[in-house]
C-alpha positions as CSV (number, residue, x, y, z in Angstrom):
1,M,-26.2,17.0,11.7
2,T,-28.5,15.8,8.9
3,E,-30.8,12.9,9.6
4,L,-28.9,10.7,7.1
5,T,-25.5,11.6,8.7
6,S,-26.9,10.8,12.1
7,F,-28.3,7.5,10.8
8,I,-24.9,6.6,9.3
9,A,-23.1,7.4,12.5
10,G,-25.1,4.9,14.6
11,L,-25.4,2.2,11.9
12,P,-23.5,-1.1,12.7
13,K,-20.9,-1.7,10.1
14,A,-18.2,-3.9,8.7
15,E,-15.1,-2.7,6.9
16,L,-13.2,-4.8,4.4
17,H,-10.5,-2.6,3.0
18,V,-8.6,-0.6,5.5
19,H,-4.8,-0.5,6.0
20,H,-3.1,-1.1,9.3
21,V,-0.5,1.7,9.1
22,G,-2.7,3.8,6.9
23,S,-5.2,4.0,9.7
24,A,-2.9,5.6,12.2
25,S,-4.6,8.7,13.5
26,P,-2.6,12.0,13.6
27,R,-2.3,11.5,17.4
28,I,-0.7,8.1,16.9
29,V,1.5,9.2,14.0
30,A,2.7,12.3,15.9
31,E,3.5,10.2,19.0
32,L,5.5,7.7,17.0
33,A,7.3,10.6,15.1
34,A,8.2,12.3,18.4
35,R,9.6,9.0,19.6
36,H,11.9,8.9,16.6
37,E,12.4,12.6,16.1
38,G,15.5,13.5,14.1
39,D,15.4,10.2,12.3
40,T,12.2,10.7,10.3
41,P,10.7,13.3,7.9
42,V,7.3,12.8,9.5
43,P,6.3,15.8,11.6
44,A,5.7,15.3,15.3
45,D,3.0,18.0,15.4
46,P,-0.5,16.5,14.6
47,A,-1.5,19.9,13.1
48,A,1.3,19.7,10.5
49,L,0.3,16.2,9.3
50,A,-2.6,17.5,7.1
51,D,0.0,19.3,4.9
52,Y,2.3,16.3,5.0
53,F,-0.6,14.1,3.8
54,A,-1.3,16.3,0.8
55,F,-0.5,13.9,-2.0
56,R,0.6,15.1,-5.4
57,D,-0.1,11.7,-7.0
58,F,-0.1,8.0,-6.2
59,A,3.7,7.7,-6.3
60,H,4.0,10.6,-3.7
61,F,1.3,8.9,-1.6
62,I,3.4,5.7,-1.5
63,E,6.5,7.7,-0.6
64,V,4.7,9.3,2.3
65,Y,3.0,6.1,3.4
66,L,6.4,4.3,3.6
67,S,7.7,7.1,5.8
68,V,5.0,6.4,8.2
69,V,5.6,2.6,7.9
70,D,9.2,3.4,9.0
71,L,7.9,4.7,12.3
72,I,6.8,1.2,13.4
73,R,10.1,-0.1,14.8
74,D,9.3,-2.6,17.5
75,D,6.5,-5.0,18.5
76,E,5.2,-2.5,21.1
77,D,4.7,0.0,18.3
78,V,2.8,-2.7,16.4
79,R,0.6,-3.5,19.3
80,M,-0.2,0.1,20.1
81,L,-1.0,0.9,16.5
82,T,-3.3,-2.1,16.1
83,Y,-5.2,-1.5,19.3
84,E,-5.7,2.3,18.6
85,V,-6.9,1.6,15.0
86,A,-9.5,-0.8,16.6
87,R,-10.6,1.9,19.0
88,E,-11.2,4.3,16.1
89,L,-13.1,1.8,14.0
90,A,-15.2,0.8,17.0
91,R,-16.1,4.5,17.6
92,Q,-17.7,4.4,14.2
93,Q,-19.8,1.4,15.1
94,V,-17.6,-1.0,13.1
95,R,-18.3,-4.4,14.6
96,Y,-16.1,-6.4,12.2
97,A,-13.0,-5.4,10.2
98,E,-10.6,-7.1,7.9
99,L,-7.4,-5.1,8.4
100,T,-4.7,-5.2,5.8
101,L,-1.3,-5.7,7.3
102,T,2.1,-5.7,5.6
103,P,4.3,-7.9,7.9
104,Y,7.2,-7.7,5.4
105,S,7.8,-4.0,6.3
106,S,8.1,-4.8,10.0
107,V,10.1,-8.0,9.6
108,K,12.5,-6.1,7.3
109,R,12.8,-3.4,10.0
110,G,14.0,-6.1,12.4
111,I,10.8,-7.2,14.3
112,A,10.8,-11.0,14.5
113,A,7.8,-12.5,12.7
114,E,6.8,-14.3,15.9
115,A,6.8,-11.1,17.9
116,Y,4.9,-9.2,15.2
117,C,2.2,-11.8,15.1
118,A,2.0,-12.0,18.9
119,A,1.6,-8.2,19.1
120,I,-1.3,-8.1,16.6
121,E,-3.0,-11.1,18.2
122,D,-2.7,-9.5,21.7
123,A,-4.2,-6.3,20.3
124,R,-7.0,-8.2,18.6
125,R,-8.0,-10.0,21.8
126,S,-7.8,-6.7,23.8
127,A,-9.9,-4.8,21.3
128,A,-12.6,-7.5,21.3
129,A,-12.8,-7.3,25.1
130,D,-12.5,-3.5,25.4
131,F,-14.4,-2.3,22.2
132,G,-16.6,-5.2,21.1
133,I,-14.9,-5.3,17.7
134,D,-13.9,-8.4,15.8
135,L,-10.7,-8.0,13.8
136,R,-9.3,-10.3,11.1
137,W,-6.1,-10.0,9.1
138,C,-5.2,-9.8,5.5
139,F,-1.4,-10.3,5.0
140,D,-0.5,-8.0,2.1
141,I,2.5,-8.2,-0.3
142,P,4.0,-4.7,-0.9
143,G,4.2,-5.0,-4.7
144,E,6.9,-2.4,-5.0
145,A,9.3,-4.7,-3.1
146,G,8.9,-7.5,-5.6
147,L,9.1,-11.3,-5.3
148,P,11.4,-11.3,-2.2
149,A,8.5,-9.5,-0.3
150,A,6.0,-12.1,-1.7
151,E,8.3,-14.9,-0.4
152,E,8.6,-13.4,3.0
153,T,4.9,-12.5,3.4
154,L,4.0,-16.1,2.5
155,R,6.6,-17.4,5.0
156,V,5.2,-15.3,7.8
157,A,1.6,-16.2,7.0
158,L,2.2,-20.0,6.7
159,G,4.9,-20.2,9.4
160,Q,3.1,-18.2,12.1
161,Q,-0.6,-18.7,11.1
162,P,-2.0,-16.1,13.6
163,A,-5.5,-17.0,14.6
164,G,-7.0,-13.8,13.0
165,L,-5.4,-14.4,9.6
166,I,-8.0,-15.1,6.9
167,S,-6.7,-13.6,3.6
168,F,-3.7,-12.9,1.4
169,G,-3.4,-9.6,-0.5
170,L,-1.2,-7.5,-2.9
171,G,-0.9,-3.7,-2.5
172,G,1.4,-0.9,-3.4
173,P,1.8,0.6,-6.9
174,E,0.2,-1.3,-9.8
175,I,2.1,0.5,-12.6
176,G,5.2,-1.6,-13.3
177,V,4.2,-4.4,-10.9
178,P,2.4,-7.1,-13.1
179,R,0.0,-9.3,-11.1
180,P,0.8,-12.6,-12.9
181,Q,4.3,-12.9,-11.3
182,F,2.7,-13.4,-7.9
183,K,0.7,-16.5,-8.9
184,P,2.9,-19.1,-7.2
185,Y,2.6,-17.3,-3.9
186,F,-1.2,-16.9,-4.1
187,D,-1.5,-20.5,-5.2
188,K,0.3,-21.6,-1.9
189,A,-1.7,-19.2,0.2
190,R,-5.0,-20.4,-1.2
191,A,-3.9,-24.0,-0.8
192,A,-3.4,-23.2,2.9
193,G,-7.0,-21.9,3.1
194,L,-6.4,-18.2,2.8
195,H,-8.8,-16.0,0.7
196,S,-7.3,-14.1,-2.3
197,V,-7.9,-10.3,-2.1
198,P,-5.4,-8.4,-4.3
199,H,-5.6,-4.7,-5.2
200,A,-6.2,-4.2,-8.9
201,G,-7.6,-1.6,-11.3
202,E,-7.0,1.4,-9.1
203,T,-4.4,3.3,-11.1
204,T,-4.2,0.9,-14.0
205,G,-6.8,-0.4,-16.5
206,P,-9.1,-3.4,-16.5
207,Q,-6.4,-5.8,-17.6
208,T,-4.9,-5.7,-14.1
209,I,-8.2,-6.9,-12.7
210,W,-8.5,-9.7,-15.4
211,D,-4.9,-10.8,-14.4
212,S,-5.9,-10.9,-10.7
213,L,-8.9,-13.0,-11.5
214,R,-7.2,-15.4,-13.8
215,D,-3.7,-15.7,-12.2
216,L,-4.3,-14.9,-8.5
217,G,-7.8,-16.4,-8.0
218,A,-9.2,-13.2,-6.6
219,E,-12.3,-13.6,-4.6
220,R,-12.7,-9.9,-4.0
221,I,-10.8,-7.0,-5.7
222,G,-9.3,-4.1,-3.8
223,H,-10.5,-0.9,-5.5
224,G,-11.2,-2.3,-9.0
225,I,-12.7,0.9,-10.2
226,A,-11.2,0.5,-13.7
227,A,-13.8,-2.3,-14.3
228,A,-16.2,0.5,-15.2
229,R,-14.3,0.9,-18.4
230,D,-14.9,-2.7,-19.5
231,P,-18.5,-3.9,-19.9
232,E,-17.4,-7.5,-20.3
233,L,-15.5,-7.4,-17.0
234,M,-18.4,-5.8,-15.2
235,A,-20.6,-8.6,-16.5
236,Y,-18.1,-11.2,-15.3
237,L,-17.8,-9.7,-11.8
238,A,-21.6,-9.5,-11.5
239,G,-22.2,-13.0,-12.9
240,H,-19.5,-14.6,-10.7
241,N,-20.5,-12.5,-7.6
242,I,-16.9,-11.1,-7.2
243,P,-17.1,-7.9,-5.2
244,L,-15.1,-4.7,-5.4
245,E,-13.8,-3.0,-2.2
246,V,-14.5,0.6,-3.2
247,C,-12.9,3.6,-1.4
248,P,-14.2,6.8,-3.1
249,T,-12.2,9.5,-1.3
250,S,-9.0,7.5,-1.6
251,N,-9.4,7.4,-5.3
252,V,-9.7,11.2,-5.5
253,R,-6.8,11.9,-3.0
254,T,-4.4,9.6,-4.9
255,R,-5.6,11.2,-8.2
256,A,-6.9,7.8,-9.5
257,V,-10.1,9.8,-10.4
258,A,-10.3,13.5,-11.0
259,S,-13.2,14.2,-8.6
260,L,-15.9,12.6,-6.7
261,D,-18.4,13.7,-9.3
262,E,-16.5,11.6,-11.8
263,H,-16.2,8.5,-9.6
264,P,-17.5,5.4,-11.4
265,L,-19.3,3.9,-8.3
266,A,-22.7,4.5,-9.9
267,V,-21.7,2.9,-13.2
268,L,-20.4,-0.2,-11.3
269,V,-23.6,-0.6,-9.2
270,G,-25.7,0.0,-12.2
271,A,-24.0,-2.9,-14.0
272,G,-24.8,-5.2,-11.0
273,V,-21.3,-5.4,-9.7
274,P,-21.3,-6.2,-6.0
275,V,-19.5,-3.5,-4.0
276,S,-18.7,-2.6,-0.4
277,I,-17.8,0.9,0.8
278,N,-14.5,1.3,2.7
279,S,-12.0,4.0,3.9
280,D,-8.6,2.6,2.8
281,D,-6.2,4.9,4.7
282,P,-8.6,7.2,6.4
283,P,-6.5,9.7,8.4
284,M,-4.1,10.1,5.4
285,F,-7.0,10.9,3.2
286,G,-8.8,13.1,5.7
287,T,-11.9,10.8,5.8
288,T,-13.6,8.2,7.9
289,L,-15.8,5.2,7.1
290,E,-18.8,7.3,8.1
291,E,-17.8,9.9,5.6
292,E,-17.3,7.3,2.9
293,Y,-20.9,6.1,3.5
294,A,-22.1,9.6,3.1
295,V,-20.2,10.1,-0.1
296,A,-21.6,6.8,-1.5
297,A,-25.1,7.8,-0.5
298,K,-24.7,11.0,-2.5
299,L,-23.2,9.3,-5.5
300,L,-25.9,6.6,-5.5
301,D,-28.8,8.8,-4.4
302,L,-29.6,6.6,-1.4
303,D,-31.9,7.0,1.5
304,E,-31.6,5.3,4.9
305,Q,-32.7,2.0,3.6
306,G,-30.2,2.2,0.7
307,V,-27.4,3.0,3.2
308,R,-28.5,0.0,5.3
309,G,-28.1,-2.0,2.1
310,L,-24.5,-0.9,1.8
311,A,-23.8,-2.0,5.4
312,R,-25.5,-5.4,4.7
313,A,-23.5,-5.8,1.5
314,A,-20.2,-5.4,3.4
315,V,-21.2,-8.1,5.9
316,E,-22.3,-10.5,3.2
317,Q,-19.1,-10.0,1.2
318,S,-16.9,-10.5,4.2
319,F,-15.1,-13.6,5.3
320,L,-16.9,-13.6,8.6
321,D,-18.3,-17.0,9.6
322,P,-22.0,-17.7,8.9
323,G,-23.0,-17.3,12.5
324,G,-21.2,-14.1,12.9
325,K,-22.7,-12.8,9.6
326,A,-26.2,-13.7,10.8
327,T,-25.7,-11.9,14.1
328,L,-24.4,-8.7,12.5
329,L,-27.0,-8.7,9.7
330,A,-29.7,-9.0,12.4
331,E,-28.2,-6.1,14.3
332,I,-28.1,-3.9,11.1
333,D,-31.8,-4.8,10.3
334,A,-32.9,-4.0,13.9
335,Y,-31.0,-0.6,13.9
336,N,-33.5,2.3,13.9
337,A,-36.1,-0.1,12.4
């Protein structure tokens, strides 16, 4: 293990862009698939999942992702998944994570909103006690399901108001899913005190990001790598301190960029755009948050102090309370000092 890899492994971290179902490890996915064998295309053999998770393009990724979503069929599945994702994050020294959840998928499956929220909150409390990790929720509209999904996501968010809920998001495919149509739902979520964190500019151009800023009141942008193609947009993001949640390996695996060498992270950072480094759907993309830090260090030519700066940036850009931020930043600064 190189010195930098070892440094990254022990570094206290925050993660701001990681999906609930997309974080299910091969062990968890295989266990769920075995439970529903004969009624799912997902293999019940962990070794076979690497091939199953070989994505042809973004549309194929969504297809596979939804097949895994379909394995979450009751509130005990929800609780187990949430708790095990927390275990894996904590193993990587993640102290705080904003986990993106899509309650619409589970409610549509027949899990009552109240039971769903009770399950995630029970897992959040247990994970804090058992692993020392602080979880928060982003409730995410699956864009491919349209306005009915937006309506239901908002209903669950405002009707249940689980204690860990802090933000409102929009995921799924961007192509053919215009951002402005979701404005009324984001307006209501923001009025209720939730932060706005839509995905934008991952597989589409800069206009999707502009739409998210102007119509959805975005405070952070999920992915946002297309901003690198618009100097005016990069200047706006830098000037208004609006961060991008960057997930390098994800962008390559979904074919949003051709290769890591062509990833625009360095262009964005060079333009002063605030960024955090995240893992998105780590087991599906064959990565971890630790590996994403190593990738970013290579792309940006960072030493240990530079990597420490990435960890600090994620905390500063998070929606953690000021006291929590101060505590975690102090821990990062003290690490290996």
